[in-house]
C-alpha angles and dihedrals in degrees: 000000000000107000107133130112090273135002097240138235128323115199117199118194107192114187112189110142113069097160088121090070137026095274120106124246113268103242113197097026094111088064088059093046095052093047093050090049092054095046098047094045086052090053090053102258124140101239122217118190123198116185128206101352124184120215094274093046093050091055091043096054088048090052088049089054093048091052092059120095109256096174096116094039127101094215145321129255128201120185115189118192110185148105116288151187132211092272100046147311130306132243118220086260089062093249118135128241105196119228089244092054088049098055097035089069089073097040116128089255090057097033114025096177090065092053110131091006123113115261108198121197120187111189122195107186141106118261096195144342101268122111115226115238119214116268135189117235119235125201115256123218116249092243090065090063096053103089122159139183124223092204114124113239122187110249094232096052135078126208114268092233094049122128095032129137112191108183116181131191092229146010125257117296095014136103128247118220128237131178120206095221099037108028124230127332092230099051094040092052090045092054094045090051092046091054094044104040116012096098088065108029141075110238092246091058089047091054090054090050091049089054092047092047092048093050095045096048102040111029 
């Protein structure tokens, strides 16, 4: 629930120009960037846009975000639009920032003012070269959802990686689709759902709806 003095910051990293490496330019990504800017400003966020970042610059702009005071904020959002591989996202130099490196920049140890506040990452990037075939969902039994850990955790502590939502446009080893004239399926579905449903929904519910919308409209 967003009820603080301000929503918080939304950082958009938009990587288009990959001429410094063997990866092609990401035609259509500016459409996603502009839509994200409009939607998150409408939601009350202060939007920060970084264009064509290499590996070092990606980590640096995230450290700069972590260095800000988020005390009055409800949450923090980071949207990354780039090429990617199974282990992470690519800077415009072709170097990888792993997903763990990405999210650790906003951990409670690195950004205490975001402790116990949602940290939302939306990643638009391929994670391989395979195309996904259509599949038909089957109902799982309730027992399959009841997974537990026997690890002992002190009662007065919280996991360092708590309060994260990491939403990705595809699964490991598969591509993510982008249209030059319309942007990406994932980001456009995300923005549509945000405008339609965010005043009433928790972000985790929203992520499930984005997945459902993307599957129903494109497969």
